[in-house]
C-alpha positions as CSV (number, residue, x, y, z in Angstrom):
1,M,0.3,0.1,0.0
2,A,1.2,3.3,-0.7
3,E,2.2,5.9,1.7
4,A,-0.2,8.9,1.9
5,K,1.7,11.8,0.7
6,I,1.3,14.9,3.1
7,T,0.8,18.0,1.0
8,E,0.1,20.8,4.2
9,F,0.3,20.8,7.6
10,K,-0.9,23.1,10.8
11,K,2.1,25.5,11.1
12,S,0.3,27.5,13.6
13,D,-2.6,27.0,16.5
14,E,-2.8,29.6,19.1
15,T,-5.2,30.9,21.2
16,H,-4.5,34.1,23.4
17,K,-6.6,35.5,26.2
18,I,-7.3,38.9,26.3
19,S,-7.6,40.5,29.5
20,D,-11.1,42.2,30.7
21,K,-9.1,45.9,31.0
22,R,-8.6,45.3,27.3
23,G,-11.8,44.0,25.9
24,N,-12.0,40.2,26.9
25,G,-12.4,37.2,25.0
26,K,-9.7,35.5,22.7
27,L,-8.0,35.7,19.9
28,R,-7.5,32.4,18.0
29,R,-5.2,32.3,15.1
30,E,-4.7,28.7,12.8
31,V,-2.5,28.6,9.7
32,W,-1.7,25.6,7.3
33,V,0.9,25.8,5.0
34,D,2.1,23.6,1.9
35,T,5.4,21.9,1.6
36,K,6.9,25.1,0.3
37,G,5.7,27.3,3.0
38,K,3.1,28.9,1.4
39,V,-0.1,29.4,3.3
40,V,-3.0,27.3,2.3
41,R,-5.3,27.2,4.7
42,Y,-6.2,29.9,7.8
43,N,-8.6,30.9,10.2
44,L,-7.9,33.9,12.2
45,A,-10.6,35.1,14.9
46,Y,-11.7,37.2,17.8
47,I,-14.0,35.4,20.1
48,N,-16.3,37.2,22.9
49,Q,-19.5,36.0,23.7
50,Q,-20.2,38.7,26.2
51,L,-20.1,41.0,22.8
52,F,-21.7,38.7,20.2
53,Q,-24.0,35.0,21.1
54,G,-24.0,34.1,17.6
55,D,-21.6,32.2,15.4
56,N,-20.1,30.6,18.4
57,G,-18.9,33.7,19.8
58,R,-16.8,35.0,16.8
59,V,-17.2,38.7,16.5
60,I,-14.8,39.3,14.1
61,G,-12.8,36.6,11.6
62,Y,-11.1,35.7,8.5
63,D,-10.6,32.6,7.0
64,N,-10.6,30.5,3.9
65,A,-12.7,27.6,4.6
66,H,-14.9,26.5,1.7
67,G,-12.7,27.9,-0.7
68,T,-13.3,31.2,-0.6
69,H,-11.9,34.1,1.2
70,H,-14.3,35.8,3.6
71,R,-14.5,37.9,6.8
72,H,-17.0,37.2,9.7
73,Y,-18.4,40.6,11.5
74,F,-20.9,40.1,14.2
75,G,-22.8,36.9,12.4
76,G,-22.3,38.3,8.8
77,V,-20.1,36.9,6.1
78,S,-18.5,39.0,3.4
79,P,-16.3,38.0,0.2
80,V,-12.7,39.9,0.5
81,D,-10.5,40.0,-2.2
82,F,-7.2,37.8,-1.1
83,V,-3.9,39.7,-2.2
84,S,-1.7,38.0,0.2
85,F,-2.2,36.1,3.9
86,D,0.2,38.6,5.4
87,D,-2.7,41.5,4.0
88,I,-5.6,39.5,5.7
89,E,-3.8,39.4,8.7
90,E,-3.3,43.0,8.8
91,R,-7.2,44.0,8.0
92,F,-7.9,41.5,10.9
93,E,-5.7,43.6,13.4
94,A,-7.2,46.7,12.1
95,D,-10.7,45.3,12.6
96,W,-9.8,44.0,15.9
97,L,-8.5,47.3,17.2
98,A,-11.1,49.6,15.7
99,L,-13.4,47.4,17.9
100,G,-11.5,48.2,20.8
101,S,-11.8,51.8,20.1
102,M,-15.7,52.0,19.5
103,K,-16.1,50.8,23.3
């Protein structure tokens, strides 16, 4: 029987607790890369069930599940133009910081 060839692996799987003073909740980052180091899947999320109970508490998120790049915002989902993973991370950070300044 032929051995299965691994074409991608999870490079990052992080969860960071946000202090109550900074807004509470969690930041979640999951990144999968191919054998050449190119990002092939990702999931970035700010989760805070005190702010939003729908979508498992995901207030803001970016991912490319189901073959499309999209943004989650308080339960709404909208497509995003993918330039690079670095650009997606910058958008996510800007959204999260903007949310904090609205409080």
